[in-house]
N, CA, C and O atoms as CSV, one atom per row, in Angstrom:
chain,resi,resn,atom,element,x,y,z
A,1,UNK,N,N,-24.075,5.582,-8.092
A,1,UNK,CA,C,-23.762,6.765,-9.134
A,1,UNK,C,C,-22.314,6.266,-9.898
A,1,UNK,O,O,-21.299,6.035,-9.242
A,2,UNK,N,N,-22.370,6.149,-11.247
A,2,UNK,CA,C,-21.111,6.301,-12.297
A,2,UNK,C,C,-20.588,7.464,-11.844
A,2,UNK,O,O,-21.153,8.515,-11.545
A,3,UNK,N,N,-18.765,6.978,-11.813
A,3,UNK,CA,C,-18.294,7.852,-12.048
A,3,UNK,C,C,-18.222,9.014,-13.503
A,3,UNK,O,O,-18.623,8.601,-14.591
A,4,UNK,N,N,-17.703,10.388,-13.367
A,4,UNK,CA,C,-17.934,10.445,-14.402
A,4,UNK,C,C,-16.590,10.498,-15.290
A,4,UNK,O,O,-15.526,10.431,-14.675
A,5,UNK,N,N,-16.565,10.608,-16.648
A,5,UNK,CA,C,-15.223,10.162,-17.653
A,5,UNK,C,C,-14.570,11.489,-17.534
A,5,UNK,O,O,-15.250,12.434,-17.135
A,6,UNK,N,N,-13.504,11.633,-17.795
A,6,UNK,CA,C,-13.202,12.593,-18.219
A,6,UNK,C,C,-12.738,12.781,-19.507
A,6,UNK,O,O,-11.860,12.043,-19.954
A,7,UNK,N,N,-13.354,13.933,-20.345
A,7,UNK,CA,C,-12.953,13.804,-22.102
A,7,UNK,C,C,-11.681,13.835,-22.586
A,7,UNK,O,O,-11.542,13.717,-23.804
A,8,UNK,N,N,-10.611,13.985,-21.811
A,8,UNK,CA,C,-9.396,14.694,-21.962
A,8,UNK,C,C,-8.689,12.906,-21.749
A,8,UNK,O,O,-7.649,12.539,-22.296
A,9,UNK,N,N,-9.269,12.312,-21.140
A,9,UNK,CA,C,-8.852,10.762,-20.894
A,9,UNK,C,C,-9.589,9.741,-21.796
A,9,UNK,O,O,-10.215,8.824,-21.264
A,10,UNK,N,N,-9.536,9.868,-23.145
A,10,UNK,CA,C,-10.299,8.844,-23.650
A,10,UNK,C,C,-9.270,7.637,-24.153
A,10,UNK,O,O,-8.054,7.809,-24.079
A,11,UNK,N,N,-9.771,6.555,-24.606
A,11,UNK,CA,C,-9.052,5.688,-24.635
A,11,UNK,C,C,-7.732,5.528,-25.336
A,11,UNK,O,O,-6.773,4.771,-25.186
A,12,UNK,N,N,-8.094,6.739,-26.343
A,12,UNK,CA,C,-6.769,6.993,-27.205
A,12,UNK,C,C,-5.453,7.727,-26.499
A,12,UNK,O,O,-4.368,7.821,-27.072
A,13,UNK,N,N,-5.749,8.280,-25.033
A,13,UNK,CA,C,-5.031,9.155,-24.714
A,13,UNK,C,C,-4.403,8.203,-23.304
A,13,UNK,O,O,-3.930,8.880,-22.392
A,14,UNK,N,N,-4.402,7.027,-23.177
A,14,UNK,CA,C,-4.012,6.007,-22.140
A,14,UNK,C,C,-2.865,5.644,-22.707
A,14,UNK,O,O,-2.086,4.974,-22.028
A,15,UNK,N,N,-2.541,5.977,-23.963
A,15,UNK,CA,C,-1.029,5.104,-24.477
A,15,UNK,C,C,-0.010,6.378,-24.468
A,15,UNK,O,O,-0.311,7.549,-24.700
A,16,UNK,N,N,1.096,5.923,-24.187
A,16,UNK,CA,C,2.491,6.874,-24.601
A,16,UNK,C,C,2.757,7.298,-23.338
A,16,UNK,O,O,2.122,7.010,-22.324
A,17,UNK,N,N,3.912,8.133,-23.450
A,17,UNK,CA,C,4.979,8.238,-22.225
A,17,UNK,C,C,4.226,9.541,-21.129
A,17,UNK,O,O,4.530,9.813,-19.968
A,18,UNK,N,N,3.330,10.070,-21.880
A,18,UNK,CA,C,2.613,11.276,-21.159
A,18,UNK,C,C,1.297,10.887,-20.847
A,18,UNK,O,O,0.538,11.835,-20.645
A,19,UNK,N,N,0.815,9.771,-20.752
A,19,UNK,CA,C,-0.286,9.686,-20.548
A,19,UNK,C,C,-0.748,9.644,-19.034
A,19,UNK,O,O,-1.644,10.270,-18.468
A,20,UNK,N,N,0.115,8.740,-18.579
A,20,UNK,CA,C,-0.035,9.020,-17.048
A,20,UNK,C,C,0.075,10.478,-16.171
A,20,UNK,O,O,-0.579,10.834,-15.190
A,21,UNK,N,N,1.122,11.156,-16.886
A,21,UNK,CA,C,1.267,12.580,-16.600
A,21,UNK,C,C,-0.114,13.131,-16.292
A,21,UNK,O,O,-0.567,13.582,-15.240
A,22,UNK,N,N,-0.685,12.967,-17.538
A,22,UNK,CA,C,-1.809,13.839,-17.810
A,22,UNK,C,C,-2.909,13.594,-17.117
A,22,UNK,O,O,-3.748,14.404,-16.722
A,23,UNK,N,N,-2.865,12.261,-16.962
A,23,UNK,CA,C,-4.015,11.443,-15.593
A,23,UNK,C,C,-3.966,12.264,-14.295
A,23,UNK,O,O,-4.868,12.858,-13.703
A,24,UNK,N,N,-2.703,12.136,-14.028
A,24,UNK,CA,C,-2.080,12.668,-12.600
A,24,UNK,C,C,-2.610,13.939,-12.191
A,24,UNK,O,O,-3.334,14.291,-11.260
A,25,UNK,N,N,-1.950,14.633,-13.314
A,25,UNK,CA,C,-2.419,16.439,-13.347
A,25,UNK,C,C,-3.898,16.500,-13.248
A,25,UNK,O,O,-4.344,17.268,-12.396
A,26,UNK,N,N,-4.763,15.803,-13.995
A,26,UNK,CA,C,-6.130,15.937,-13.939
A,26,UNK,C,C,-6.434,15.222,-12.566
A,26,UNK,O,O,-7.634,15.314,-12.308
A,27,UNK,N,N,-5.914,14.726,-11.868
A,27,UNK,CA,C,-6.509,13.874,-10.654
A,27,UNK,C,C,-7.632,12.508,-10.967
A,27,UNK,O,O,-8.433,11.951,-10.216
A,28,UNK,N,N,-7.293,12.281,-12.366
A,28,UNK,CA,C,-8.388,11.345,-12.589
A,28,UNK,C,C,-7.653,10.156,-13.276
A,28,UNK,O,O,-6.667,10.296,-14.000
A,29,UNK,N,N,-8.172,9.117,-13.005
A,29,UNK,CA,C,-7.421,7.892,-13.336
A,29,UNK,C,C,-8.114,7.443,-14.515
A,29,UNK,O,O,-9.268,7.855,-14.631
A,30,UNK,N,N,-7.551,6.501,-15.637
A,30,UNK,CA,C,-8.240,5.925,-16.802
A,30,UNK,C,C,-9.400,5.671,-16.934
A,30,UNK,O,O,-9.971,5.647,-18.025
A,31,UNK,N,N,-9.886,5.458,-15.923
A,31,UNK,CA,C,-11.525,4.274,-16.045
A,31,UNK,C,C,-12.326,5.731,-15.402
A,31,UNK,O,O,-13.444,5.664,-14.889
A,32,UNK,N,N,-11.483,7.133,-15.542
A,32,UNK,CA,C,-12.538,8.032,-14.976
A,32,UNK,C,C,-12.806,8.315,-13.514
A,32,UNK,O,O,-13.420,9.291,-13.081
A,33,UNK,N,N,-12.213,7.237,-12.740
A,33,UNK,CA,C,-12.417,7.579,-11.164
A,33,UNK,C,C,-11.339,8.563,-10.692
A,33,UNK,O,O,-10.249,8.660,-11.254
A,34,UNK,N,N,-11.662,9.196,-9.762
A,34,UNK,CA,C,-10.742,10.391,-9.108
A,34,UNK,C,C,-9.699,9.666,-8.357
A,34,UNK,O,O,-10.111,8.659,-7.782
A,35,UNK,N,N,-8.607,9.904,-8.241
A,35,UNK,CA,C,-7.176,9.534,-7.717
A,35,UNK,C,C,-7.106,10.001,-6.456
A,35,UNK,O,O,-6.753,11.180,-6.432
A,36,UNK,N,N,-7.358,9.407,-5.144
A,36,UNK,CA,C,-7.500,9.889,-3.735
A,36,UNK,C,C,-6.178,10.986,-3.886
A,36,UNK,O,O,-5.134,11.074,-4.532
A,37,UNK,N,N,-7.129,11.953,-2.591
A,37,UNK,CA,C,-5.924,13.163,-2.350
A,37,UNK,C,C,-4.496,12.081,-1.720
A,37,UNK,O,O,-3.355,12.349,-2.096
A,38,UNK,N,N,-4.685,11.211,-1.015
A,38,UNK,CA,C,-3.698,10.959,-0.033
A,38,UNK,C,C,-2.791,10.339,-1.058
A,38,UNK,O,O,-1.616,10.549,-0.757
A,39,UNK,N,N,-2.919,9.709,-2.064
A,39,UNK,CA,C,-2.286,9.020,-3.258
A,39,UNK,C,C,-1.476,10.304,-4.175
A,39,UNK,O,O,-0.272,10.266,-4.429
A,40,UNK,N,N,-2.345,11.354,-4.572
A,40,UNK,CA,C,-1.583,12.443,-5.141
A,40,UNK,C,C,-0.841,13.357,-4.306
A,40,UNK,O,O,0.110,13.863,-4.901
A,41,UNK,N,N,-1.016,13.789,-2.881
A,41,UNK,CA,C,-0.242,14.119,-2.017
A,41,UNK,C,C,1.118,13.282,-1.779
A,41,UNK,O,O,2.188,13.883,-1.689
A,42,UNK,N,N,1.054,12.037,-1.690
A,42,UNK,CA,C,2.443,11.193,-1.869
A,42,UNK,C,C,3.267,11.510,-2.879
A,42,UNK,O,O,4.327,12.132,-2.821
A,43,UNK,N,N,2.592,10.937,-4.033
A,43,UNK,CA,C,3.132,11.570,-5.255
A,43,UNK,C,C,3.909,12.761,-5.510
A,43,UNK,O,O,4.947,12.726,-6.172
A,44,UNK,N,N,3.487,13.696,-5.058
A,44,UNK,CA,C,3.596,14.854,-5.387
A,44,UNK,C,C,4.994,15.179,-4.685
A,44,UNK,O,O,6.023,15.653,-5.166
A,45,UNK,N,N,4.691,14.774,-3.409
A,45,UNK,CA,C,5.992,14.919,-2.353
A,45,UNK,C,C,6.858,14.025,-2.740
A,45,UNK,O,O,7.908,14.386,-2.207
A,46,UNK,N,N,7.048,13.139,-3.304
A,46,UNK,CA,C,8.208,12.235,-3.928
A,46,UNK,C,C,8.828,12.710,-5.025
A,46,UNK,O,O,10.054,12.672,-5.129
A,47,UNK,N,N,8.023,13.215,-5.973
A,47,UNK,CA,C,8.270,13.645,-7.088
A,47,UNK,C,C,9.049,15.290,-6.981
A,47,UNK,O,O,9.831,15.799,-7.783
A,48,UNK,N,N,8.555,15.802,-5.811
A,48,UNK,CA,C,8.989,17.046,-5.578
A,48,UNK,C,C,10.671,16.618,-4.868
A,48,UNK,O,O,11.593,17.420,-5.016
A,49,UNK,N,N,10.850,15.510,-4.243
A,49,UNK,CA,C,12.252,15.387,-3.901
A,49,UNK,C,C,12.960,15.144,-4.769
A,49,UNK,O,O,14.087,15.635,-4.724
A,50,UNK,N,N,12.547,14.212,-6.012
A,50,UNK,CA,C,13.288,13.516,-6.980
A,50,UNK,C,C,13.743,14.986,-7.715
A,50,UNK,O,O,14.904,15.032,-8.123
A,51,UNK,N,N,12.965,16.077,-7.887
A,51,UNK,CA,C,13.101,17.183,-8.668
A,51,UNK,C,C,14.239,17.618,-8.142
A,51,UNK,O,O,15.126,18.126,-8.828
A,52,UNK,N,N,14.315,17.442,-6.775
A,52,UNK,CA,C,15.867,18.609,-6.121
A,52,UNK,C,C,16.949,17.384,-6.198
A,52,UNK,O,O,17.904,17.482,-5.427
A,53,UNK,N,N,16.900,16.415,-6.921
A,53,UNK,CA,C,18.005,15.429,-6.629
A,53,UNK,C,C,19.138,16.124,-7.551
A,53,UNK,O,O,18.797,16.695,-8.587
A,54,UNK,N,N,20.014,16.084,-7.294
A,54,UNK,CA,C,21.566,16.221,-8.402
A,54,UNK,C,C,21.489,14.919,-9.696
A,54,UNK,O,O,21.369,13.722,-9.433
A,55,UNK,N,N,21.560,15.334,-10.700
A,55,UNK,CA,C,21.835,14.437,-11.618
A,55,UNK,C,C,23.368,14.027,-12.287
A,55,UNK,O,O,24.271,14.848,-12.445
A,56,UNK,N,N,23.442,12.760,-12.598
A,56,UNK,CA,C,24.737,12.540,-12.628
A,56,UNK,C,C,25.180,12.681,-14.315
A,56,UNK,O,O,26.278,12.473,-14.832
A,57,UNK,N,N,24.119,13.037,-14.831
A,57,UNK,CA,C,24.486,13.349,-16.551
A,57,UNK,C,C,23.020,12.714,-17.111
A,57,UNK,O,O,22.207,11.966,-16.568
A,58,UNK,N,N,23.057,13.366,-18.472
A,58,UNK,CA,C,21.961,12.969,-19.001
A,58,UNK,C,C,22.131,11.380,-19.926
A,58,UNK,O,O,21.269,10.663,-20.435
A,59,UNK,N,N,23.227,11.284,-19.874
A,59,UNK,CA,C,23.703,9.869,-20.657
A,59,UNK,C,C,23.041,8.917,-19.760
A,59,UNK,O,O,22.030,8.304,-20.103
A,60,UNK,N,N,23.797,8.741,-18.216
A,60,UNK,CA,C,23.384,7.653,-17.467
A,60,UNK,C,C,21.793,7.849,-16.898
A,60,UNK,O,O,21.271,7.166,-16.017
A,61,UNK,N,N,21.290,8.751,-17.499
A,61,UNK,CA,C,19.402,8.778,-17.169
A,61,UNK,C,C,18.909,8.293,-18.198
A,61,UNK,O,O,17.945,7.528,-18.178
A,62,UNK,N,N,19.568,8.715,-19.347
A,62,UNK,CA,C,18.865,7.700,-20.688
A,62,UNK,C,C,19.022,6.187,-20.376
A,62,UNK,O,O,18.077,5.399,-20.328
A,63,UNK,N,N,20.085,5.931,-20.208
A,63,UNK,CA,C,20.465,4.423,-19.849
A,63,UNK,C,C,19.345,3.933,-19.120
A,63,UNK,O,O,18.564,2.994,-19.271
A,64,UNK,N,N,19.493,4.830,-18.295
A,64,UNK,CA,C,18.803,3.955,-16.796
A,64,UNK,C,C,17.055,3.769,-17.318
A,64,UNK,O,O,16.372,2.752,-17.204
A,65,UNK,N,N,16.690,4.953,-17.840
A,65,UNK,CA,C,15.384,4.907,-18.373
A,65,UNK,C,C,15.223,3.751,-19.599
A,65,UNK,O,O,14.238,3.012,-19.594
A,66,UNK,N,N,16.355,3.637,-20.746
A,66,UNK,CA,C,16.174,2.496,-21.746
A,66,UNK,C,C,16.413,1.133,-21.013
A,66,UNK,O,O,15.818,0.213,-21.574
A,67,UNK,N,N,17.142,0.753,-19.885
A,67,UNK,CA,C,16.975,-0.435,-19.292
A,67,UNK,C,C,15.705,-0.336,-18.525
A,67,UNK,O,O,15.154,-1.423,-18.701
A,68,UNK,N,N,14.905,0.455,-17.714
A,68,UNK,CA,C,13.728,0.480,-17.064
A,68,UNK,C,C,12.528,0.125,-17.676
A,68,UNK,O,O,11.569,-0.384,-17.096
A,69,UNK,N,N,12.605,0.421,-18.936
A,69,UNK,CA,C,11.363,0.409,-19.956
A,69,UNK,C,C,11.738,-0.569,-21.069
A,69,UNK,O,O,10.892,-1.223,-21.679
A,70,UNK,N,N,12.857,-0.624,-21.268
A,70,UNK,CA,C,13.167,-1.366,-22.573
A,70,UNK,C,C,12.963,-3.177,-22.138
A,70,UNK,O,O,12.582,-4.155,-22.782
A,71,UNK,N,N,13.450,-2.964,-20.692
A,71,UNK,CA,C,13.135,-4.610,-20.095
A,71,UNK,C,C,11.923,-5.187,-20.125
A,71,UNK,O,O,11.677,-6.392,-20.069
A,72,UNK,N,N,10.935,-4.002,-20.246
A,72,UNK,CA,C,9.484,-4.675,-20.526
A,72,UNK,C,C,8.982,-5.241,-21.567
A,72,UNK,O,O,8.060,-6.057,-21.576
A,73,UNK,N,N,9.756,-4.697,-22.747
A,73,UNK,CA,C,9.502,-5.049,-24.310
A,73,UNK,C,C,10.360,-5.844,-24.783
A,73,UNK,O,O,9.900,-6.707,-25.530
A,74,UNK,N,N,11.440,-5.851,-24.608
A,74,UNK,CA,C,12.800,-6.228,-25.343
A,74,UNK,C,C,13.166,-7.427,-24.414
A,74,UNK,O,O,13.035,-7.317,-23.195
A,75,UNK,N,N,13.674,-8.699,-25.058
A,75,UNK,CA,C,14.497,-9.753,-24.439
A,75,UNK,C,C,15.644,-9.526,-24.138
A,75,UNK,O,O,16.207,-8.805,-24.962
A,76,UNK,N,N,16.304,-9.860,-23.222
A,76,UNK,CA,C,17.533,-9.693,-22.159
A,76,UNK,C,C,18.988,-9.243,-23.295
A,76,UNK,O,O,19.806,-8.349,-23.079
A,77,UNK,N,N,18.947,-10.093,-24.383
A,77,UNK,CA,C,19.885,-10.481,-24.836
A,77,UNK,C,C,20.021,-9.468,-25.835
A,77,UNK,O,O,21.163,-9.146,-26.162
A,78,UNK,N,N,18.890,-8.832,-26.452
A,78,UNK,CA,C,18.310,-7.998,-27.586
A,78,UNK,C,C,18.718,-6.724,-27.044
A,78,UNK,O,O,19.526,-6.012,-27.641
A,79,UNK,N,N,18.141,-6.371,-25.823
A,79,UNK,CA,C,18.377,-5.363,-25.005
A,79,UNK,C,C,19.961,-5.111,-24.768
A,79,UNK,O,O,20.518,-4.031,-24.964
A,80,UNK,N,N,20.412,-5.963,-24.440
A,80,UNK,CA,C,21.995,-5.833,-24.053
A,80,UNK,C,C,22.705,-5.512,-25.383
A,80,UNK,O,O,23.551,-4.617,-25.360
A,81,UNK,N,N,22.523,-5.965,-26.203
A,81,UNK,CA,C,23.108,-5.679,-27.737
A,81,UNK,C,C,23.095,-4.385,-28.059
A,81,UNK,O,O,24.019,-3.678,-28.462
A,82,UNK,N,N,21.234,-3.962,-27.713
A,82,UNK,CA,C,21.126,-2.654,-28.099
A,82,UNK,C,C,22.026,-1.777,-27.306
A,82,UNK,O,O,22.923,-1.160,-27.882
A,83,UNK,N,N,21.907,-1.712,-26.448
A,83,UNK,CA,C,22.714,-1.150,-25.571
A,83,UNK,C,C,24.374,-0.758,-26.141
A,83,UNK,O,O,24.631,0.418,-26.399
A,84,UNK,N,N,25.191,-1.585,-26.268
A,84,UNK,CA,C,26.558,-1.915,-26.532
A,84,UNK,C,C,26.421,-1.262,-27.896
A,84,UNK,O,O,27.275,-0.420,-28.174
A,85,UNK,N,N,25.432,-1.537,-28.829
A,85,UNK,CA,C,25.746,-0.890,-30.179
A,85,UNK,C,C,25.467,0.465,-30.211
A,85,UNK,O,O,25.919,1.109,-31.158
A,86,UNK,N,N,24.593,1.212,-29.076
A,86,UNK,CA,C,24.458,2.777,-28.851
A,86,UNK,C,C,25.552,2.897,-28.115
A,86,UNK,O,O,25.598,4.103,-27.873
A,87,UNK,N,N,26.454,2.393,-27.613
A,87,UNK,CA,C,27.655,2.929,-27.026
A,87,UNK,C,C,27.539,3.280,-25.336
A,87,UNK,O,O,28.338,3.940,-24.670
A,88,UNK,N,N,26.110,2.528,-24.818
A,88,UNK,CA,C,26.012,2.211,-23.225
A,88,UNK,C,C,26.783,1.027,-22.818
A,88,UNK,O,O,27.123,0.084,-23.532
A,89,UNK,N,N,27.032,1.232,-21.446
A,89,UNK,CA,C,27.127,0.182,-20.907
A,89,UNK,C,C,26.489,-1.340,-20.866
A,89,UNK,O,O,25.414,-1.385,-20.268
A,90,UNK,N,N,26.884,-2.384,-21.309
A,90,UNK,CA,C,25.895,-3.585,-21.199
A,90,UNK,C,C,25.240,-3.671,-19.961
A,90,UNK,O,O,25.811,-3.111,-19.025
A,91,UNK,N,N,24.201,-4.225,-19.739
A,91,UNK,CA,C,23.514,-4.639,-18.893
A,91,UNK,C,C,24.214,-5.138,-17.657
A,91,UNK,O,O,25.110,-5.946,-17.899
A,92,UNK,N,N,24.028,-4.865,-16.473
A,92,UNK,CA,C,24.977,-5.194,-15.133
A,92,UNK,C,C,23.946,-6.154,-14.496
A,92,UNK,O,O,22.718,-6.203,-14.575
A,93,UNK,N,N,24.821,-6.870,-13.865
A,93,UNK,CA,C,24.226,-8.312,-13.080
A,93,UNK,C,C,23.169,-8.567,-12.562
A,93,UNK,O,O,22.425,-9.525,-12.771
A,94,UNK,N,N,22.980,-7.076,-11.338
A,94,UNK,CA,C,22.277,-6.625,-10.594
A,94,UNK,C,C,20.624,-6.225,-11.558
A,94,UNK,O,O,19.488,-6.433,-11.129
A,95,UNK,N,N,20.990,-5.639,-12.872
A,95,UNK,CA,C,19.958,-5.076,-13.740
A,95,UNK,C,C,19.159,-6.751,-14.225
A,95,UNK,O,O,17.985,-7.119,-14.257
A,96,UNK,N,N,20.035,-7.208,-14.439
A,96,UNK,CA,C,19.341,-8.652,-15.179
A,96,UNK,C,C,18.782,-9.359,-14.348
A,96,UNK,O,O,17.992,-10.191,-14.792
A,97,UNK,N,N,19.019,-9.270,-12.656
A,97,UNK,CA,C,18.702,-10.188,-11.896
A,97,UNK,C,C,17.551,-9.687,-11.531
A,97,UNK,O,O,16.720,-10.457,-11.051
A,98,UNK,N,N,17.217,-8.160,-11.690
A,98,UNK,CA,C,16.289,-7.528,-10.977
A,98,UNK,C,C,15.017,-7.362,-12.006
A,98,UNK,O,O,13.855,-7.184,-11.639
A,99,UNK,N,N,15.470,-7.456,-13.372
A,99,UNK,CA,C,14.254,-6.744,-14.618
A,99,UNK,C,C,14.300,-8.018,-15.333
A,99,UNK,O,O,13.642,-8.002,-16.374
A,100,UNK,N,N,15.026,-9.367,-15.007
A,100,UNK,CA,C,14.942,-10.468,-16.305
A,100,UNK,C,C,14.870,-11.759,-15.008
A,100,UNK,O,O,14.627,-12.945,-15.233
A,101,UNK,N,N,15.081,-11.297,-13.976
A,101,UNK,CA,C,15.089,-13.054,-12.912
A,101,UNK,C,C,13.734,-13.470,-12.830
A,101,UNK,O,O,12.736,-12.802,-13.101
A,102,UNK,N,N,13.790,-14.463,-12.491
A,102,UNK,CA,C,12.513,-15.627,-12.016
A,102,UNK,C,C,11.038,-14.561,-11.932
A,102,UNK,O,O,10.926,-13.585,-11.190
A,103,UNK,N,N,10.246,-14.953,-12.679
A,103,UNK,CA,C,8.915,-14.484,-12.666
A,103,UNK,C,C,7.830,-15.176,-11.764
A,103,UNK,O,O,6.672,-14.759,-11.761
């Protein structure tokens, strides 16, 4: 029996920053299959811990997100220059090794 496709999870809703959050909230993966309860429970437990963590500041969090996501889309030298131009700290050696190291 084929899984029913959630009408809220059409191909247009699989893009963008909120697409995964919408899918998690509905308990349905992009292909229409249910997300197993054990995976949802663990996700919610870890996100609950993160929600209670003291933050070091908005700029630090912004920079972390820019590096984490930008490294998937932007070459290292270009991202480094973009960070500097926006008055963020340049890429750190450990970030370069982690995000741009040998694949």
